[in-house]
C-alpha positions in Angstrom: 11.1 67.9 37.9 11.0 66.3 34.5 10.5 62.8 33.0 13.0 61.0 30.9 11.5 62.5 27.7 12.0 66.0 29.0 8.3 66.7 29.8 7.5 68.1 33.2 5.9 65.7 35.7 2.1 65.6 36.0 0.6 64.4 39.2 -2.9 63.3 39.9 -4.3 62.1 43.3 -0.7 61.9 44.6 0.5 59.7 41.8 2.7 60.5 38.7 1.3 60.4 35.2 4.3 59.6 33.0 4.0 57.0 30.3 0.2 56.5 30.7 -2.0 59.5 30.6 -5.4 58.0 30.0 -7.1 57.7 33.4 -10.3 56.1 34.5 -11.5 57.9 37.6 -14.3 56.3 39.6 -15.9 59.1 41.5 -19.1 59.9 43.4 -18.9 63.7 42.8 -18.6 64.3 46.6 -16.2 66.7 48.2 -13.3 64.3 48.4 -13.5 63.5 44.7 -13.9 67.1 43.7 -10.9 68.0 45.7 -8.8 65.5 43.7 -9.9 67.0 40.5 -9.5 70.5 41.8 -5.9 69.8 42.7 -5.3 68.5 39.2 -6.9 71.5 37.6 -5.0 74.0 39.8 -1.7 72.3 38.9 -2.6 72.7 35.3 -3.5 76.3 35.4 -0.3 77.2 37.4 1.7 75.2 34.8 0.2 77.1 31.9 -1.7 74.0 30.6 -5.2 74.3 29.0 -8.1 72.8 31.0 -11.0 71.3 29.0 -14.2 70.1 30.7 -16.7 67.9 28.9 -20.0 68.1 30.9 -23.7 67.6 30.9 -25.4 70.6 29.1 -27.3 71.2 32.3 -24.0 71.6 34.3 -21.9 73.9 32.1 -21.8 76.5 34.9 -20.4 74.0 37.4 -16.7 74.0 36.2 -16.9 77.8 36.2 -18.1 77.8 39.8 -15.3 75.4 40.8 -12.7 77.7 39.2 -14.1 80.6 41.1 -14.1 78.5 44.3 -10.4 77.9 43.7 -9.9 81.6 43.6 -9.4 82.1 39.9 -10.9 84.7 37.6 -13.0 82.2 35.6 -14.1 84.8 33.0 -10.5 85.7 32.3 -9.4 82.0 32.0 -12.3 81.3 29.6 -11.7 84.5 27.5 -8.0 83.5 27.1 -9.1 79.9 26.4 -6.8 78.5 29.1 -10.0 76.9 30.3 -12.8 75.7 28.1 -16.2 74.1 28.9 -17.9 72.0 26.3 -21.2 70.1 26.6 -21.9 66.5 25.7 -24.2 67.9 23.0 -21.2 69.4 21.2 -18.9 66.4 21.8 -19.9 62.9 22.6 -23.5 63.3 21.5 -23.0 65.8 18.7 -25.8 65.3 16.2 -27.9 63.7 18.8 -26.1 60.4 19.0 -22.7 58.9 19.9 -20.4 58.5 16.9 -17.1 57.0 18.1 -15.2 57.8 15.0 -16.3 61.4 15.1 -15.4 61.7 18.8 -12.0 60.2 18.2 -11.4 62.7 15.4 -12.4 65.5 17.7 -10.0 64.3 20.3 -7.2 64.0 17.8 -7.9 67.6 16.6 -8.0 68.8 20.2 -4.7 67.2 21.0 -3.0 67.8 17.6 -1.1 71.1 17.9 2.3 70.2 19.5 3.1 73.9 19.9 0.0 74.6 22.0 -0.2 74.2 25.7 -0.7 70.7 27.1 -4.4 69.8 27.4 -5.8 68.4 30.7 -9.2 66.9 29.7 -11.7 66.2 32.4 -14.6 64.2 30.9 -17.8 63.5 32.8 -18.8 60.2 31.2 -22.4 60.4 32.5 -23.7 60.9 29.0 -23.5 57.1 28.5 -25.9 56.3 31.3 -29.0 54.6 30.0 -28.1 54.9 26.4 -29.5 51.7 24.7 -27.1 49.5 22.9 -24.1 51.8 23.7 -22.0 49.4 25.7 -19.9 47.9 22.9 -19.4 51.3 21.2 -18.3 52.9 24.5 -15.8 50.2 25.4 -14.3 50.1 21.9 -14.1 53.9 21.9 -12.2 53.9 25.2 -9.8 51.3 23.9 -9.1 53.2 20.7 -8.7 56.5 22.6 -5.4 55.0 23.9 -4.0 55.2 20.4 -4.7 59.0 20.5 -3.2 59.4 23.9 -0.1 57.4 23.2 0.9 59.9 20.5 0.4 62.9 22.7 1.6 64.6 25.9 -1.9 65.5 27.0 -3.9 64.0 29.8 -7.4 62.6 29.7 -9.4 61.9 32.9 -12.5 59.9 32.2 -14.8 60.3 35.3 -17.3 57.5 35.9 -19.9 57.6 38.7 -19.8 53.9 39.9 -23.4 54.4 41.3 -24.7 55.0 37.8 -22.9 52.2 35.8 -23.4 48.5 36.2 -20.6 46.2 37.3 -20.1 44.4 34.0 -19.6 47.6 32.2 -17.2 48.9 34.9 -15.0 45.8 34.4 -14.8 46.4 30.7 -14.1 50.1 31.3 -11.2 49.1 33.6 -9.7 47.0 30.9 -9.4 50.0 28.6 -7.6 52.4 30.9 -3.9 52.0 31.9 -4.4 54.1 35.0 -7.3 54.0 37.5 -8.4 56.1 40.4 -10.3 54.1 43.0 -11.1 55.3 46.5 -9.1 58.5 45.9 -5.9 56.5 45.1 -4.2 56.5 41.7 -2.6 53.2 40.6 -1.5 51.4 37.5 -4.4 49.3 36.4 -3.6 45.6 36.7 -6.7 44.8 34.6 -5.6 47.0 31.6 -5.3 45.2 28.3 -3.2 47.0 25.6 -5.6 48.5 23.0 -4.6 46.4 20.0 -4.9 43.2 22.1 -8.2 44.3 23.6 -9.7 45.1 20.2 -8.5 41.7 18.8 -10.1 39.9 21.7 -13.3 41.8 21.3 -13.5 41.0 17.6 -13.0 37.3 18.4 -16.0 37.1 20.7 
């Protein structure tokens, strides 16, 4: 099955990711949420896509364990770079702090090669918990990330643990993602504001 632009269909949590491939996934890291992510990863591996995890440095073994749990030879996938695990320290918090411009550049580079396999990025956003003064930077980053995704066929799943983020931030995070996973159900996000408009509104505050 292919979309109108000739790209094969990508599904996530039973829904189709076609025009919009920047997803906010509200998760609690329990079995039902992990099963949704596992299905997305399995589909990617079977399709020849490249899986990239961005995780807590303390949890870099967890994606490897999940791959083994799914029945894959994790070492082989990592050696062939079909799967890759990067820590927050090498991505979002490279240099010891969050630099939105640097992270957007990294994403652009990661998604740049049109001849490479499609990337399925699964980003644990827990790095932002408790970071002082980070809210505005995070929200602006998520809005600007849409410009990167719009030019690419890759998929970015931003996983937020709702128990760890306050309600006001979650509302703003919702406004920056065209697709949202809530309660295990994927849907187009009615609260989404197109990035140019969102950034204009933010600058007028």
